[in-house]
ROSE-4610 file (N, C-alpha, C; in Angstrom, 1 decimal, always signed):
// ROSE-4610
residu = [M/M/M/R/R/R/T/T/T/A/A/A/L/L/L/L/L/L/A/A/A/S/S/S/V/V/V/L/L/L/L/L/L/L/L/L/A/A/A/T/T/T/G/G/G/C/C/C/A/A/A/S/S/S/E/E/E/P/P/P/D/D/D/V/V/V/D/D/D/A/A/A/T/T/T/V/V/V/H/H/H/I/I/I/S/S/S/N/N/N/V/V/V/R/R/R/F/F/F/D/D/D/P/P/P/Q/Q/Q/E/E/E/V/V/V/S/S/S/I/I/I/P/P/P/L/L/L/G/G/G/G/G/G/T/T/T/V/V/V/E/E/E/W/W/W/Q/Q/Q/F/F/F/D/D/D/D/D/D/E/E/E/G/G/G/L/L/L/L/L/L/H/H/H/E/E/E/V/V/V/H/H/H/A/A/A/D/D/D/G/G/G/V/V/V/F/F/F/D/D/D/S/S/S/G/G/G/V/V/V/N/N/N/G/G/G/D/D/D/S/S/S/T/T/T/F/F/F/R/R/R/F/F/F/T/T/T/F/F/F/D/D/D/T/T/T/P/P/P/G/G/G/D/D/D/V/V/V/E/E/E/Y/Y/Y/H/H/H/C/C/C/S/S/S/I/I/I/H/H/H/P/P/P/Y/Y/Y/M/M/M/S/S/S/G/G/G/T/T/T/I/I/I/H/H/H/V/V/V/S/S/S]
num = [1/1/1/2/2/2/3/3/3/4/4/4/5/5/5/6/6/6/7/7/7/8/8/8/9/9/9/10/10/10/11/11/11/12/12/12/13/13/13/14/14/14/15/15/15/16/16/16/17/17/17/18/18/18/19/19/19/20/20/20/21/21/21/22/22/22/23/23/23/24/24/24/25/25/25/26/26/26/27/27/27/28/28/28/29/29/29/30/30/30/31/31/31/32/32/32/33/33/33/34/34/34/35/35/35/36/36/36/37/37/37/38/38/38/39/39/39/40/40/40/41/41/41/42/42/42/43/43/43/44/44/44/45/45/45/46/46/46/47/47/47/48/48/48/49/49/49/50/50/50/51/51/51/52/52/52/53/53/53/54/54/54/55/55/55/56/56/56/57/57/57/58/58/58/59/59/59/60/60/60/61/61/61/62/62/62/63/63/63/64/64/64/65/65/65/66/66/66/67/67/67/68/68/68/69/69/69/70/70/70/71/71/71/72/72/72/73/73/73/74/74/74/75/75/75/76/76/76/77/77/77/78/78/78/79/79/79/80/80/80/81/81/81/82/82/82/83/83/83/84/84/84/85/85/85/86/86/86/87/87/87/88/88/88/89/89/89/90/90/90/91/91/91/92/92/92/93/93/93/94/94/94/95/95/95/96/96/96/97/97/97/98/98/98/99/99/99/100/100/100/101/101/101/102/102/102]
x = [+64.0/+64.8/+65.4/+64.6/+65.1/+66.2/+66.1/+67.1/+68.4/+68.4/+69.6/+70.3/+69.5/+70.0/+70.7/+70.0/+70.6/+71.9/+72.0/+73.2/+74.3/+74.0/+75.0/+75.6/+74.7/+75.2/+76.0/+75.7/+76.5/+77.8/+77.9/+79.2/+80.1/+79.6/+80.4/+80.8/+79.9/+80.2/+81.2/+81.3/+82.3/+83.6/+83.8/+85.1/+85.4/+84.4/+84.6/+85.0/+84.6/+84.9/+86.1/+86.9/+88.0/+89.2/+90.2/+91.4/+92.3/+93.2/+94.1/+95.0/+95.4/+96.4/+97.7/+98.4/+99.6/+100.8/+101.7/+102.8/+104.1/+104.1/+105.2/+104.7/+105.3/+105.0/+106.2/+106.1/+107.2/+106.8/+107.5/+107.2/+107.9/+107.2/+107.8/+107.9/+109.1/+109.4/+110.8/+111.1/+112.4/+113.0/+112.1/+112.4/+113.2/+112.7/+113.3/+112.2/+112.5/+111.7/+112.3/+111.6/+112.1/+111.2/+111.7/+113.0/+113.0/+114.2/+114.4/+114.2/+114.3/+114.1/+113.2/+112.2/+111.4/+111.2/+111.0/+110.7/+109.3/+108.6/+107.2/+107.0/+105.9/+105.6/+104.8/+104.8/+104.0/+102.5/+101.9/+100.5/+100.5/+101.7/+101.8/+101.5/+101.1/+100.8/+101.7/+102.1/+103.0/+102.1/+102.3/+101.6/+102.6/+102.5/+103.4/+102.6/+103.2/+102.5/+103.2/+102.5/+103.0/+102.9/+104.0/+104.1/+105.3/+105.3/+106.5/+106.0/+105.2/+104.7/+104.0/+103.3/+102.6/+103.4/+104.7/+105.6/+105.0/+104.9/+104.3/+105.3/+104.9/+105.7/+104.8/+105.4/+104.7/+105.5/+105.0/+105.7/+105.3/+106.4/+106.2/+107.2/+106.7/+107.5/+107.0/+107.8/+107.5/+106.7/+105.5/+104.7/+104.1/+104.3/+103.8/+102.8/+103.1/+102.2/+102.6/+101.6/+101.8/+100.8/+101.3/+100.5/+99.7/+100.2/+99.7/+100.3/+100.2/+100.9/+100.1/+100.8/+100.2/+101.1/+100.4/+101.2/+100.9/+99.8/+99.4/+98.4/+98.6/+97.7/+98.5/+97.9/+98.6/+98.3/+99.1/+98.9/+99.3/+98.5/+98.7/+98.8/+99.7/+99.8/+100.0/+99.3/+99.5/+100.3/+101.4/+102.3/+102.0/+101.6/+101.2/+102.3/+103.4/+104.5/+105.8/+106.5/+107.7/+108.8/+109.8/+111.0/+111.2/+112.2/+112.5/+111.9/+111.2/+110.6/+111.3/+111.9/+112.6/+111.6/+111.5/+110.6/+111.3/+110.6/+111.2/+110.1/+110.5/+109.6/+109.8/+108.8/+109.0/+109.2/+108.8/+109.1/+110.5/+111.0/+112.3/+113.1/+113.6/+114.2/+115.3/+115.9/+117.0/+116.4/+115.1/+114.4/+114.1/+114.6/+114.3/+114.2/+113.6/+113.5/+113.3/+113.3/+113.2/+112.2/+111.3/+110.4/+110.9/+111.2/+111.6/+110.4/+109.9/+108.7/+109.1/+108.8/+109.2/+108.1]
y = [+104.2/+103.1/+102.2/+101.8/+101.0/+101.6/+102.9/+103.7/+103.7/+103.9/+103.9/+102.5/+101.4/+100.1/+99.8/+100.3/+100.1/+100.9/+102.1/+102.9/+102.3/+101.6/+100.9/+99.8/+99.0/+97.9/+98.3/+99.4/+99.9/+100.4/+101.1/+101.5/+100.3/+99.2/+98.0/+97.4/+97.3/+96.7/+97.5/+98.8/+99.6/+99.7/+99.1/+99.1/+100.3/+101.1/+102.2/+101.8/+100.6/+100.1/+99.2/+99.2/+98.3/+98.6/+97.7/+98.0/+99.0/+99.6/+100.6/+100.0/+100.9/+100.5/+100.0/+99.1/+98.6/+99.4/+99.9/+100.7/+99.8/+98.7/+97.7/+96.4/+95.3/+94.0/+93.2/+92.5/+91.7/+90.2/+89.4/+88.0/+87.2/+86.3/+85.4/+84.1/+83.7/+82.3/+81.9/+80.7/+80.2/+80.7/+80.9/+81.3/+82.7/+83.6/+85.0/+85.9/+87.2/+88.3/+88.8/+89.0/+89.5/+90.5/+91.8/+92.3/+92.5/+92.6/+92.8/+94.3/+95.2/+96.6/+97.2/+98.0/+98.7/+100.2/+101.1/+102.5/+102.8/+103.5/+103.9/+105.3/+106.0/+107.3/+107.2/+108.3/+108.4/+108.1/+107.2/+106.8/+105.7/+105.1/+104.0/+102.7/+101.7/+100.4/+99.3/+98.4/+97.3/+96.0/+95.1/+93.8/+92.7/+91.9/+90.7/+89.5/+88.8/+87.6/+86.4/+85.6/+84.3/+83.2/+82.8/+81.8/+80.9/+80.3/+79.4/+78.0/+77.5/+76.1/+75.7/+76.7/+76.4/+76.5/+76.8/+77.0/+78.3/+78.2/+79.3/+80.4/+81.6/+82.8/+83.8/+84.8/+85.8/+87.1/+88.0/+89.3/+90.2/+90.8/+91.5/+92.7/+93.8/+95.0/+95.5/+95.4/+95.7/+97.0/+97.0/+98.2/+98.8/+98.2/+98.8/+97.9/+96.6/+95.7/+94.3/+93.4/+91.9/+91.2/+90.4/+89.7/+88.6/+88.1/+86.8/+85.7/+84.5/+83.3/+83.1/+82.9/+82.8/+81.8/+81.1/+80.2/+80.3/+80.9/+80.9/+82.0/+83.2/+84.3/+85.6/+86.7/+88.0/+88.8/+89.8/+90.8/+92.1/+93.1/+94.5/+95.4/+96.4/+97.4/+98.8/+99.8/+101.2/+102.0/+102.6/+103.3/+104.8/+105.3/+106.7/+107.5/+106.9/+107.6/+107.5/+108.6/+108.5/+107.9/+107.3/+106.7/+105.3/+104.6/+103.3/+102.3/+101.3/+100.3/+99.0/+98.4/+97.1/+96.1/+95.0/+93.9/+92.6/+91.5/+90.2/+89.2/+87.9/+86.8/+86.3/+86.3/+85.9/+84.4/+83.6/+82.2/+81.9/+82.7/+82.5/+83.9/+84.1/+85.5/+85.9/+85.0/+85.5/+86.1/+86.0/+86.6/+88.1/+89.1/+90.5/+91.3/+92.5/+93.4/+94.8/+95.8/+97.2/+97.9/+98.7/+99.6/+101.0/+101.7/+103.1/+103.9/+104.7/+105.5/+107.0/+107.7/+109.1/+109.9]
z = [+91.8/+92.4/+91.4/+90.4/+89.3/+88.5/+88.3/+87.6/+88.3/+89.7/+90.5/+90.5/+90.5/+90.4/+89.1/+88.0/+86.7/+86.5/+87.1/+87.0/+87.8/+88.9/+89.7/+88.9/+88.3/+87.5/+86.3/+85.7/+84.6/+85.0/+86.2/+86.7/+87.0/+87.5/+87.8/+86.4/+85.5/+84.2/+83.4/+83.6/+82.8/+83.4/+84.6/+85.2/+86.1/+86.4/+87.3/+88.7/+89.1/+90.4/+90.4/+89.4/+89.3/+90.2/+90.2/+91.0/+90.3/+91.1/+90.5/+89.4/+88.5/+87.5/+88.1/+87.5/+88.0/+87.4/+88.2/+87.7/+87.6/+88.3/+88.2/+88.6/+88.0/+88.3/+88.7/+89.8/+90.3/+90.3/+89.5/+89.4/+90.5/+91.1/+92.1/+91.5/+91.2/+90.6/+90.9/+90.9/+91.1/+92.4/+93.4/+94.8/+94.7/+93.9/+93.9/+93.3/+93.6/+93.1/+91.8/+90.7/+89.5/+88.9/+88.8/+89.2/+90.8/+91.3/+92.7/+93.1/+92.2/+92.5/+91.4/+91.8/+90.9/+91.4/+90.5/+90.8/+90.3/+91.2/+90.9/+91.3/+90.8/+91.2/+92.6/+93.3/+94.5/+94.1/+94.9/+94.6/+93.6/+93.2/+92.3/+93.0/+92.1/+92.6/+92.1/+92.9/+92.5/+92.7/+91.7/+91.8/+91.8/+92.8/+92.9/+92.4/+91.4/+90.8/+91.3/+92.1/+92.7/+91.6/+91.1/+90.1/+90.3/+91.4/+91.7/+92.0/+91.0/+91.0/+92.4/+93.0/+94.2/+95.5/+95.3/+96.5/+97.3/+98.6/+99.3/+99.6/+99.5/+99.8/+100.6/+101.3/+101.9/+101.7/+100.9/+100.7/+101.8/+102.5/+103.7/+103.9/+104.2/+104.6/+105.9/+106.9/+108.3/+108.4/+108.9/+109.2/+107.9/+106.7/+105.5/+104.8/+104.5/+103.9/+104.2/+104.0/+104.2/+103.3/+102.4/+101.4/+102.0/+103.1/+103.6/+102.8/+103.3/+102.7/+101.4/+100.3/+99.0/+98.1/+97.2/+96.4/+94.9/+94.5/+93.1/+92.8/+93.3/+93.0/+92.8/+93.1/+93.0/+94.3/+94.5/+95.6/+95.1/+95.4/+95.0/+96.2/+96.1/+97.1/+96.5/+97.0/+96.5/+97.5/+97.1/+97.9/+98.0/+99.2/+99.3/+100.1/+100.4/+101.1/+100.3/+100.0/+99.2/+100.0/+99.3/+99.9/+99.4/+100.0/+99.6/+100.6/+100.1/+100.9/+100.6/+101.6/+101.5/+102.0/+101.2/+101.6/+101.4/+102.0/+101.9/+101.9/+101.7/+101.9/+103.3/+104.1/+105.5/+105.6/+104.6/+104.6/+104.1/+103.1/+102.6/+102.8/+104.0/+104.3/+103.4/+102.7/+101.7/+100.5/+100.3/+99.2/+99.6/+98.9/+99.3/+98.0/+98.2/+97.1/+97.6/+96.7/+97.1/+96.1/+96.7/+95.9/+96.1/+95.1/+95.1/+94.8/+95.7/+95.5/+95.5/+94.4/+94.3/+93.8]
């Protein structure tokens, strides 16, 4: 029992239970997505970094993902379906972007 507990702690400490690698990063600042378009491989992960001086945003693609309202954190999503995914900020609908998954 003690050995199993120690093995679990070691797995967590070595990063085996960490989040997926990021294939593309989108910065949210100055009320825009930068870059607006990114290309990733199938199974790739995109990370959105909310850095707009606390201004609230919500990254959203209908039926695919929703970051929830956020002002100063990050949101990651892994894409398991090929194609183009258009997304926007539901608070600022003029903010939009595209993820190309191939």
